[in-house]
C-alpha atoms as a printed R data frame, in Angstrom:
    type eleno elety resid chain resno       x       y       z
1   ATOM     1    CA   MET     A     1 111.507  86.066 107.136
2   ATOM     2    CA   SER     A     2 108.754  85.656 109.729
3   ATOM     3    CA   ILE     A     3 105.048  85.741 108.967
4   ATOM     4    CA   LEU     A     4 104.869  89.081 110.792
5   ATOM     5    CA   GLN     A     5 107.426  90.598 108.455
6   ATOM     6    CA   LYS     A     6 105.772  89.347 105.280
7   ATOM     7    CA   PRO     A     7 102.220  88.193 105.958
8   ATOM     8    CA   HIS     A     8 100.244  86.234 103.418
9   ATOM     9    CA   LYS     A     9  98.476  88.382 100.800
10  ATOM    10    CA   ALA     A    10  95.006  87.573 102.105
11  ATOM    11    CA   ILE     A    11  96.034  88.550 105.624
12  ATOM    12    CA   ARG     A    12  97.582  91.820 104.416
13  ATOM    13    CA   ARG     A    13  94.450  92.619 102.410
14  ATOM    14    CA   ARG     A    14  92.233  91.980 105.410
15  ATOM    15    CA   LEU     A    15  94.465  94.010 107.743
16  ATOM    16    CA   ALA     A    16  94.431  96.936 105.333
17  ATOM    17    CA   SER     A    17  90.684  96.645 104.920
18  ATOM    18    CA   LEU     A    18  90.236  96.705 108.692
19  ATOM    19    CA   ALA     A    19  92.620  99.612 109.037
20  ATOM    20    CA   LEU     A    20  90.460 101.615 106.656
21  ATOM    21    CA   GLY     A    21  87.545 101.092 109.003
22  ATOM    22    CA   VAL     A    22  86.469 102.580 112.280
23  ATOM    23    CA   GLY     A    23  88.732 103.728 115.083
24  ATOM    24    CA   VAL     A    24  92.074 103.798 113.302
25  ATOM    25    CA   GLY     A    25  94.049 107.010 112.762
26  ATOM    26    CA   LEU     A    26  94.291 108.398 109.266
27  ATOM    27    CA   SER     A    27  98.069 108.042 109.042
28  ATOM    28    CA   ALA     A    28  97.715 104.377 110.050
29  ATOM    29    CA   GLN     A    29  95.140 103.975 107.293
30  ATOM    30    CA   ALA     A    30  97.573 105.437 104.772
31  ATOM    31    CA   GLU     A    31 100.309 103.092 105.939
32  ATOM    32    CA   ALA     A    32  97.837 100.198 105.619
33  ATOM    33    CA   LEU     A    33  97.307 101.122 101.973
34  ATOM    34    CA   THR     A    34 101.041 100.754 101.366
35  ATOM    35    CA   THR     A    35 100.847  97.105 102.464
36  ATOM    36    CA   ILE     A    36  98.616  96.199  99.521
37  ATOM    37    CA   ASP     A    37 100.241  95.776  96.135
38  ATOM    38    CA   ASP     A    38  98.546  97.015  92.960
39  ATOM    39    CA   ASP     A    39  96.983  93.667  92.029
40  ATOM    40    CA   GLU     A    40  95.562  93.192  95.524
41  ATOM    41    CA   LEU     A    41  94.117  96.712  95.582
42  ATOM    42    CA   ALA     A    42  92.593  96.265  92.127
43  ATOM    43    CA   SER     A    43  91.093  92.951  93.201
44  ATOM    44    CA   LEU     A    44  89.664  94.505  96.351
45  ATOM    45    CA   LEU     A    45  88.167  97.432  94.440
46  ATOM    46    CA   GLU     A    46  86.745  95.179  91.725
47  ATOM    47    CA   SER     A    47  85.162  92.672  94.070
48  ATOM    48    CA   ASP     A    48  83.813  94.773  96.916
49  ATOM    49    CA   GLU     A    49  81.553  97.704  96.037
50  ATOM    50    CA   GLY     A    50  81.299  98.752  99.685
51  ATOM    51    CA   GLU     A    51  85.071  98.903 100.011
52  ATOM    52    CA   ARG     A    52  85.324 100.808  96.724
53  ATOM    53    CA   THR     A    53  82.778 103.392  97.900
54  ATOM    54    CA   ARG     A    54  84.371 103.766 101.324
55  ATOM    55    CA   LEU     A    55  87.851 104.168  99.874
56  ATOM    56    CA   SER     A    56  86.820 106.661  97.201
57  ATOM    57    CA   GLU     A    57  84.965 108.791  99.762
58  ATOM    58    CA   HIS     A    58  87.846 108.934 102.234
59  ATOM    59    CA   VAL     A    59  91.042 108.355 100.262
60  ATOM    60    CA   GLY     A    60  91.846 112.059  99.958
61  ATOM    61    CA   GLU     A    61  91.548 112.561 103.689
62  ATOM    62    CA   VAL     A    62  93.694 109.498 104.325
63  ATOM    63    CA   MET     A    63  96.330 110.689 101.855
64  ATOM    64    CA   GLU     A    64  96.298 114.150 103.411
65  ATOM    65    CA   SER     A    65  97.386 112.679 106.743
66  ATOM    66    CA   ALA     A    66 100.162 110.533 105.256
67  ATOM    67    CA   SER     A    67 103.764 111.571 104.907
68  ATOM    68    CA   ILE     A    68 104.707 113.185 101.612
69  ATOM    69    CA   LEU     A    69 106.824 110.151 100.763
70  ATOM    70    CA   THR     A    70 103.867 107.795 101.319
71  ATOM    71    CA   ARG     A    71 101.574 110.055  99.286
72  ATOM    72    CA   THR     A    72 104.022 110.187  96.406
73  ATOM    73    CA   ARG     A    73 104.639 106.438  96.454
74  ATOM    74    CA   LEU     A    74 100.910 105.589  96.508
75  ATOM    75    CA   LEU     A    75  99.995 108.161  93.879
76  ATOM    76    CA   GLY     A    76 102.730 106.992  91.511
77  ATOM    77    CA   ALA     A    77 101.619 103.381  91.832
78  ATOM    78    CA   TRP     A    78  97.929 104.151  91.463
79  ATOM    79    CA   VAL     A    79  98.191 106.496  88.476
80  ATOM    80    CA   THR     A    80 100.189 103.949  86.482
81  ATOM    81    CA   SER     A    81  98.029 100.985  87.480
82  ATOM    82    CA   PRO     A    82  96.509  98.856  84.719
83  ATOM    83    CA   SER     A    83  93.245  98.833  86.711
84  ATOM    84    CA   PRO     A    84  90.811 101.664  85.943
85  ATOM    85    CA   ARG     A    85  89.406 101.286  89.485
86  ATOM    86    CA   VAL     A    86  92.813 102.006  90.999
87  ATOM    87    CA   ARG     A    87  93.373 104.966  88.644
88  ATOM    88    CA   LEU     A    88  89.929 106.270  89.641
89  ATOM    89    CA   LEU     A    89  90.974 105.990  93.282
90  ATOM    90    CA   ALA     A    90  94.014 108.155  92.464
91  ATOM    91    CA   ALA     A    91  91.817 110.768  90.789
92  ATOM    92    CA   HIS     A    92  89.474 110.806  93.803
93  ATOM    93    CA   ALA     A    93  92.441 111.226  96.134
94  ATOM    94    CA   LEU     A    94  93.688 114.209  94.146
95  ATOM    95    CA   GLN     A    95  90.386 115.987  94.686
96  ATOM    96    CA   ARG     A    96  91.766 116.985  98.101
97  ATOM    97    CA   PRO     A    97  94.388 119.757  97.960
98  ATOM    98    CA   PHE     A    98  97.192 118.003  99.884
99  ATOM    99    CA   VAL     A    99 100.790 118.513  98.816
100 ATOM   100    CA   VAL     A   100 102.202 115.656  96.766
101 ATOM   101    CA   LEU     A   101 105.095 115.455  94.353
102 ATOM   102    CA   GLY     A   102 103.928 114.845  90.793
103 ATOM   103    CA   ALA     A   103 100.298 115.957  91.180
104 ATOM   104    CA   ARG     A   104 100.317 117.958  87.939
105 ATOM   105    CA   SER     A   105 101.849 115.104  85.924
106 ATOM   106    CA   ALA     A   106  99.482 112.590  87.506
107 ATOM   107    CA   LEU     A   107  96.473 114.697  86.578
108 ATOM   108    CA   GLU     A   108  97.729 115.136  83.022
109 ATOM   109    CA   LEU     A   109  97.824 111.350  82.663
110 ATOM   110    CA   LEU     A   110  94.473 110.823  84.369
111 ATOM   111    CA   ARG     A   111  92.680 113.508  82.319
112 ATOM   112    CA   GLU     A   112  93.673 111.550  79.195
113 ATOM   113    CA   ASP     A   113  92.715 108.160  80.648
114 ATOM   114    CA   SER     A   114  90.763 105.698  78.516
115 ATOM   115    CA   ASP     A   115  88.098 105.383  81.252
116 ATOM   116    CA   PRO     A   116  85.559 108.253  81.200
117 ATOM   117    CA   ASP     A   117  84.979 108.017  84.979
118 ATOM   118    CA   VAL     A   118  88.704 108.500  85.585
119 ATOM   119    CA   GLN     A   119  88.764 111.456  83.178
120 ATOM   120    CA   THR     A   120  85.836 113.122  84.951
121 ATOM   121    CA   ALA     A   121  87.295 112.623  88.423
122 ATOM   122    CA   ALA     A   122  90.669 113.939  87.205
123 ATOM   123    CA   LYS     A   123  89.053 117.038  85.709
124 ATOM   124    CA   ILE     A   124  87.363 117.737  89.053
125 ATOM   125    CA   ALA     A   125  90.684 117.264  90.839
126 ATOM   126    CA   ALA     A   126  92.389 119.659  88.400
127 ATOM   127    CA   VAL     A   127  89.788 122.325  89.157
128 ATOM   128    CA   VAL     A   128  90.223 121.833  92.915
129 ATOM   129    CA   ARG     A   129  93.987 122.093  92.502
130 ATOM   130    CA   ARG     A   130  93.690 125.010  90.026
131 ATOM   131    CA   ILE     A   131  95.644 123.158  87.362
132 ATOM   132    CA   PRO     A   132  94.629 124.423  83.915
133 ATOM   133    CA   PRO     A   133  93.798 121.996  81.121
134 ATOM   134    CA   THR     A   134  96.709 121.024  78.938
135 ATOM   135    CA   ALA     A   135  96.831 122.464  75.436
136 ATOM   136    CA   THR     A   136  95.986 119.902  72.786
């Protein structure tokens, strides 16, 4: 396999980071997010506050422009991530009303998250999506 087919993790992380910047189409940004595995994304979000802020502000818009398959794949990975930063990113993404398979189930999980920031963001997303609270 060539380096272009499977670039080194640091290169993929940097390419995805650049793709989330200026002058790149939203669907290309979404595809860039799929090149980063969960550990890399968690590391990026943990280590770079600027990247975390930029992603959380625009992730819904980026997801909205992605294919439904890409949205579903990213959402599934992010909601089940061990990193609270990645789960928070999922909750922020769901605050935009794009169509995605599993949104209701994802929000049910995120509203019960152990991290209060994730819970709050998920509750906001549920209101935006008009998903009522689950009976407890």
